[in-house]
C-alpha positions in Angstrom: 90.7 7.8 -37.7 91.2 11.4 -36.8 92.8 12.4 -33.5 90.3 15.2 -32.9 87.2 14.6 -30.8 86.5 11.7 -28.4 88.0 8.5 -29.7 85.5 5.5 -30.0 86.0 2.5 -27.8 86.6 -0.8 -29.7 86.0 -4.3 -28.3 86.6 -7.6 -30.2 83.6 -9.9 -30.0 82.8 -13.4 -31.2 80.2 -13.1 -34.0 77.9 -15.5 -32.1 77.9 -13.2 -29.1 76.2 -10.4 -31.1 73.7 -12.7 -32.8 70.7 -11.5 -30.8 71.6 -7.8 -31.4 71.9 -8.4 -35.1 68.4 -9.9 -35.3 67.1 -6.5 -34.4 68.5 -5.1 -37.6 66.1 -5.4 -40.6 68.9 -6.7 -43.0 69.8 -9.5 -40.5 66.3 -10.3 -39.3 66.2 -13.7 -41.1 69.9 -14.6 -40.5 70.5 -18.0 -39.0 73.4 -18.7 -36.6 75.0 -20.8 -39.4 75.2 -17.7 -41.6 77.6 -16.2 -39.1 79.8 -19.3 -38.9 82.0 -17.8 -41.6 82.8 -14.9 -39.2 85.3 -15.3 -36.4 85.4 -11.9 -34.7 83.6 -8.6 -35.2 84.3 -5.2 -33.6 81.7 -3.7 -31.1 82.2 0.0 -31.1 81.0 2.5 -28.4 81.1 6.1 -29.6 80.3 9.3 -27.7 78.6 12.1 -29.5 81.1 13.9 -31.7 83.4 10.8 -32.1 84.7 10.5 -35.7 84.2 7.0 -37.1 85.5 7.5 -40.6 87.9 10.2 -41.7 87.9 11.5 -45.3 91.5 10.2 -45.8 90.8 6.7 -44.6 91.5 4.1 -47.2 90.3 0.9 -45.4 86.7 0.0 -46.2 84.4 -1.4 -43.5 80.8 -2.4 -43.2 79.0 -0.7 -40.3 75.8 -1.7 -38.5 74.1 0.9 -36.2 72.7 -0.9 -33.1 71.8 2.4 -31.4 72.4 6.1 -31.6 72.9 8.1 -34.8 75.7 8.7 -37.3 76.0 11.5 -39.8 77.8 10.9 -43.1 79.3 13.8 -45.1 80.8 13.6 -48.6 83.5 15.7 -50.2 82.6 16.3 -53.9 85.2 16.7 -56.7 84.8 20.5 -56.6 85.7 20.5 -52.9 82.2 21.1 -51.6 81.3 19.3 -48.4 77.7 18.1 -48.3 75.7 15.9 -45.9 75.2 12.5 -47.5 73.0 10.8 -45.0 71.9 10.2 -41.4 72.1 6.6 -40.2 69.9 5.7 -37.2 69.4 2.5 -35.2 68.8 -0.5 -37.4 70.5 0.9 -40.4 73.8 0.0 -42.1 76.4 1.8 -44.2 79.7 1.3 -46.0 78.4 -1.2 -48.6 78.7 1.2 -51.5 82.4 1.7 -51.1 83.0 -2.0 -50.6 81.0 -3.1 -53.6 82.3 -0.4 -55.9 85.9 -0.9 -54.8 86.6 2.7 -54.2 86.3 5.4 -51.6 84.7 8.7 -52.1 86.2 11.1 -49.5 83.6 10.5 -46.8 83.6 11.3 -43.2 81.2 9.8 -40.6 80.7 11.2 -37.1 78.4 10.0 -34.3 75.9 12.8 -33.6 74.6 10.9 -30.5 76.1 8.3 -28.2 76.1 5.3 -30.5 76.8 1.5 -30.5 77.9 0.0 -33.7 79.2 -3.3 -35.1 82.0 -3.1 -37.7 83.0 -5.8 -40.2 86.3 -5.4 -42.0 86.5 -6.0 -45.7 87.4 -9.7 -45.5 84.5 -10.4 -43.1 82.1 -8.5 -45.3 82.9 -10.5 -48.4 82.7 -13.8 -46.4 79.2 -12.9 -45.2 78.1 -11.9 -48.7 79.3 -15.2 -50.1 77.8 -17.5 -47.4 74.5 -15.7 -46.7 72.1 -15.2 -49.7 69.7 -13.4 -47.4 72.3 -10.8 -46.4 73.5 -10.6 -50.0 70.1 -9.7 -51.4 69.4 -7.1 -48.7 72.8 -5.4 -49.0 72.5 -5.2 -52.8 69.0 -3.8 -52.6 70.2 -1.1 -50.1 73.1 -0.2 -52.3 70.9 0.2 -55.4 68.5 2.5 -53.5 71.3 4.6 -52.1 73.0 5.0 -55.4 69.8 6.1 -57.1 69.0 8.6 -54.3 72.5 10.0 -54.4 72.5 10.3 -58.2 69.2 12.1 -58.2 70.5 14.5 -55.6 73.7 15.0 -57.6 71.8 15.7 -60.8 69.6 18.2 -59.0 72.7 19.9 -57.6 74.2 20.1 -61.1 71.0 21.7 -62.4 71.1 24.2 -59.6 74.8 25.0 -60.4 73.9 25.3 -64.1 71.0 27.6 -63.1 73.4 29.7 -61.0 75.8 30.0 -63.9 73.0 31.1 -66.2 71.7 33.6 -63.7 75.1 35.1 -63.3 75.4 35.4 -67.0 72.0 36.9 -67.4 72.7 39.5 -64.7 75.8 40.5 -66.8 73.9 40.5 -70.0 71.0 42.4 -68.7 73.2 45.0 -67.0 74.7 46.2 -70.2 71.5 47.1 -72.1 69.9 48.3 -68.8 72.8 50.7 -68.1 72.8 51.9 -71.8 69.1 52.7 -71.6 69.5 54.5 -68.3 72.4 56.6 -69.7 70.4 57.4 -72.9 67.3 58.4 -70.9 69.4 60.7 -68.7 71.0 62.4 -71.7 67.5 62.7 -73.4 66.3 64.6 -70.4 69.1 67.1 -70.8 68.5 67.3 -74.5 64.8 68.0 -74.1 65.5 70.8 -71.6 68.1 72.2 -74.1 65.6 71.9 -77.0 62.9 73.8 -75.1 65.3 76.6 -74.1 66.8 77.0 -77.6 63.4 76.7 -79.3 61.9 79.5 -77.2 65.0 81.7 -77.7 64.8 81.1 -81.5 61.1 81.8 -81.7 61.5 85.0 -79.6 63.4 86.6 -82.5 60.4 86.2 -84.9 62.2 84.2 -87.6 61.1 84.9 -91.2 59.3 82.4 -93.4 62.6 81.8 -95.3 64.5 81.1 -92.1 61.9 78.7 -90.9 62.0 76.9 -94.3 65.8 76.7 -94.1 65.6 75.1 -90.6 62.9 72.7 -91.8 65.0 71.5 -94.7 68.0 71.0 -92.4 65.8 69.0 -90.0 64.5 66.8 -92.8 68.0 66.1 -94.1 69.4 65.3 -90.7 66.4 63.0 -89.7 66.1 61.4 -93.2 65.9 57.6 -93.0 68.2 57.5 -96.0 71.7 57.6 -94.5 74.8 58.8 -96.4 76.9 56.1 -98.0 79.2 54.3 -95.6 82.8 55.6 -95.6 86.0 54.5 -94.0 87.0 55.6 -90.5 89.7 57.9 -91.9 87.2 59.6 -94.3 84.7 60.0 -91.5 87.3 61.7 -89.3 88.4 64.0 -92.1 84.8 65.1 -92.8 84.1 65.7 -89.1 87.3 67.7 -88.7 86.5 69.9 -91.7 83.0 70.6 -90.4 84.4 71.4 -87.0 86.8 74.0 -88.4 84.0 75.6 -90.5 81.7 75.8 -87.4 84.4 77.4 -85.3 85.1 79.9 -88.0 81.3 80.7 -88.1 81.3 81.3 -84.3 79.0 78.4 -83.6 78.7 77.6 -79.8 79.6 74.1 -78.8 81.1 73.4 -82.3 83.3 70.5 -80.9 80.1 68.8 -79.5 77.7 69.2 -82.5 80.2 68.5 -85.3 80.3 64.7 -84.9 76.5 64.5 -84.7 75.8 66.6 -87.8 78.7 65.1 -89.8 77.4 61.5 -89.0 74.0 62.5 -90.4 75.4 63.7 -93.7 75.6 67.5 -93.1 78.7 69.3 -94.3 79.8 72.9 -94.6 78.4 73.0 -98.1 75.0 71.8 -97.0 74.9 74.4 -94.1 76.0 77.3 -96.4 72.4 78.5 -97.0 71.6 78.5 -93.3 74.7 80.6 -92.5 73.6 83.1 -95.1 70.0 83.2 -93.8 70.9 83.9 -90.1 73.0 86.3 -88.2 75.8 84.5 -86.3 74.0 84.2 -82.9 70.8 82.8 -84.4 72.8 80.5 -86.7 74.5 79.1 -83.6 71.1 78.6 -81.9 69.6 76.9 -84.9 72.5 74.4 -85.2 72.5 73.6 -81.5 68.8 73.1 -81.6 69.2 70.7 -84.6 72.0 68.9 -82.7 69.7 68.3 -79.7 66.9 67.1 -81.9 69.1 64.6 -83.8 70.9 63.5 -80.7 67.5 62.8 -79.0 66.4 60.6 -81.9 69.6 58.7 -81.7 69.2 58.2 -78.0 65.7 56.9 -78.6 67.3 54.3 -81.0 69.7 53.3 -78.2 66.8 52.8 -75.7 64.9 50.8 -78.3 67.9 48.6 -79.0 68.5 48.1 -75.3 64.8 47.1 -74.7 64.9 44.7 -77.7 68.1 43.1 -76.3 66.4 42.6 -72.9 63.3 41.2 -74.5 65.5 38.8 -76.5 67.2 37.6 -73.3 63.9 37.1 -71.5 62.6 35.1 -74.5 65.7 33.0 -74.5 65.2 32.1 -70.9 61.6 31.2 -71.5 62.5 28.9 -74.3 65.4 27.4 -72.3 63.3 26.7 -69.2 60.2 25.4 -71.0 59.2 22.1 -69.4 56.2 20.8 -71.2 56.6 17.0 -71.1 52.9 16.4 -70.3 51.8 16.6 -73.9 53.2 16.5 -77.4 54.6 19.8 -78.5 56.8 21.3 -81.2 60.5 22.3 -80.6 62.5 24.3 -83.0 66.1 23.1 -82.6 67.6 26.2 -84.2 65.7 28.4 -81.9 66.8 26.4 -78.8 70.4 26.5 -79.9 70.2 30.3 -80.4 68.7 30.7 -77.0 71.6 28.8 -75.4 74.0 31.0 -77.3 72.2 34.1 -76.1 72.4 32.9 -72.5 76.1 32.0 -72.7 77.1 35.1 -74.8 79.2 36.5 -71.9 81.4 33.3 -71.7 82.1 33.5 -75.4 83.1 37.2 -75.0 85.4 36.4 -72.1 87.6 34.2 -74.3 86.9 36.3 -77.5 85.5 33.2 -79.2 83.9 33.3 -82.6 80.8 31.2 -83.4 80.4 29.7 -86.8 76.9 28.5 -87.6 76.1 26.2 -90.5 72.4 25.6 -90.1 71.9 23.3 -93.1 68.9 21.3 -91.7 65.8 21.9 -93.9 63.6 20.5 -91.1 64.6 21.7 -87.6 61.3 21.3 -85.8 60.7 18.2 -83.6 57.3 16.8 -82.6 58.0 15.4 -79.2 57.0 15.0 -75.6 60.6 15.5 -74.4 61.9 18.4 -72.3 65.3 19.9 -71.4 66.8 20.3 -74.9 68.1 23.8 -73.9 70.0 22.2 -71.1 71.7 19.9 -73.5 72.9 22.7 -75.8 74.0 24.8 -72.8 76.1 21.9 -71.4 77.7 21.1 -74.7 78.4 24.7 -75.6 79.7 25.4 -72.1 82.2 22.5 -72.5 83.2 23.8 -75.9 84.0 27.2 -74.5 86.1 25.7 -71.7 88.0 23.5 -74.2 88.6 26.3 -76.7 91.8 28.5 -76.7 91.6 32.2 -76.6 90.3 33.8 -79.8 89.2 30.3 -81.0 86.2 29.1 -82.9 83.2 27.1 -81.9 81.4 25.6 -84.8 77.7 24.6 -84.8 76.2 22.7 -87.7 72.9 21.0 -88.4 71.6 18.7 -91.1 69.0 16.1 -91.7 69.4 12.3 -92.2 66.1 11.0 -93.2 63.7 11.4 -90.3 66.4 12.5 -88.0 67.7 16.0 -87.2 71.4 16.1 -86.4 73.5 18.8 -84.6 77.3 19.0 -84.3 79.0 21.2 -81.7 82.8 21.4 -82.2 85.7 23.1 -80.5 89.3 23.5 -81.6 90.9 22.6 -78.3 93.4 19.9 -77.5 90.9 17.0 -77.7 89.9 14.4 -75.2 92.7 11.9 -74.2 91.8 8.5 -75.7 92.0 6.8 -72.3 89.1 8.9 -71.1 86.8 8.1 -74.0 85.0 5.2 -72.2 84.1 7.4 -69.2 83.0 10.6 -70.9 79.3 10.1 -70.3 79.7 8.6 -66.8 78.3 10.6 -63.9 80.9 12.5 -61.8 83.7 12.0 -64.3 85.5 15.2 -65.1 89.0 16.2 -66.4 88.6 19.8 -65.1 90.5 21.0 -62.1 88.9 20.7 -58.6 86.3 23.3 -58.2 85.6 23.8 -61.9 83.5 20.9 -62.8 81.0 18.4 -61.3 81.3 15.7 -64.0 77.5 15.7 -64.6 77.1 18.0 -67.6 77.6 15.3 -70.2 75.7 12.7 -68.1 72.7 15.0 -68.0 73.0 15.8 -71.8 73.1 12.0 -72.4 70.0 11.4 -70.2 68.0 14.2 -72.0 68.9 13.1 -75.5 68.5 9.4 -75.0 65.8 9.3 -72.3 63.6 12.3 -73.2 64.0 12.5 -77.0 65.0 8.9 -77.8 68.0 10.1 -79.8 71.7 9.4 -79.8 74.7 11.4 -78.6 78.4 10.6 -79.5 81.6 12.4 -80.1 84.7 12.5 -82.3 87.9 13.8 -80.8 91.5 14.3 -81.9 94.4 16.7 -81.2 92.6 19.2 -83.5 89.5 19.4 -81.3 86.3 17.6 -80.3 82.8 17.5 -81.8 79.8 16.2 -80.0 77.1 14.9 -82.4 73.4 14.8 -81.3 70.8 13.0 -83.5 67.1 13.4 -82.7 64.1 11.8 -84.3 61.9 14.4 -85.9 58.8 12.6 -84.5 59.3 11.0 -81.1 
């Protein structure tokens, strides 16, 4: 018990003295006096509002019966989160889950109203369970309902956490192409203003047909879809420096700015020689600055196009990930769903500088199924692989067919799973991650989806060289 708040008042009572009160409780409605003969004393507890009945550090287990009032239970999850577990009103009982499972779960219970309760210690609880089949059936039924409700709540919470992780990753992923497109659009606005200014100034000088033809040829060369042969970074720098020196010698304005653009598009001092001969220095400078603005604008359009394509790919990945069409049979492309999960988790791979090796060897990767949630399976497995991998490590994904089955392997090169933890890997709430970094439901959910939704199998192989999770799914389910 905690010392904070009003302390409950405890009175020892003979079990027979509280028989009439117990009959008002549904679980004990059919109990006979003989059923209570196994009990000697029980504790009758009077608690004011705010009194703490169970502290999270208590190790002694008890069975509680609420005669009147209300008690609120709160649970401390493995990640340190405190959540309300339940409200127990008059006629309800609690504490059987900890007693039957033989373990406590960091729970605190507080009276929210003035309450009267009966408490049985662990020894009395087991005596009652042994001697009264009526109580035994009722207690086990209550426990099963509460475990199912809590597990449903926990799985829902895990999905929300997963959704939050995905949303945070998407914000990061969408921000980069969005910012790139914004910068490119801003620079394009400047370029278009510059293009108009230079174009008007160039045309005001009434260029000759030969000068116009020279500009047209330079434009065609700079905008040609056939790019110059790729060169090394050193060769590229040398070509850019040589062009810069030539432009400065020719008195070209902004030579330092336009040299990289023109050089990257295959223009050199030799290629610009005819233009220098055709124009006076001032108009030659205008012509090259105009050409630089035009080429730069086309490049910026390419940046905007790539950014929009990236955003569209992310949106499509989320649509594939979130598809929940379990009402009718549909087709699922496993390779596409894996790629969507990789797209969504790309930021986590970059954070650890991980490389992805894909060996998609399956000739048939499309499933005909009524199942849903396959994207969640790959996300959970890949997320675990990222967490287990060392910096600059490798995550390997392979697929293959075994008859009418499609198989997927997701492997990391981490330290492996300790052998003593193998039996518990797919158990709900089991995690080896530090407090606050895992809920212990990722693999449980993956197992439920693979086995329950797709009628497949999931297993793993682990050693000190790493861990591989293997998922096998029937092509027609």
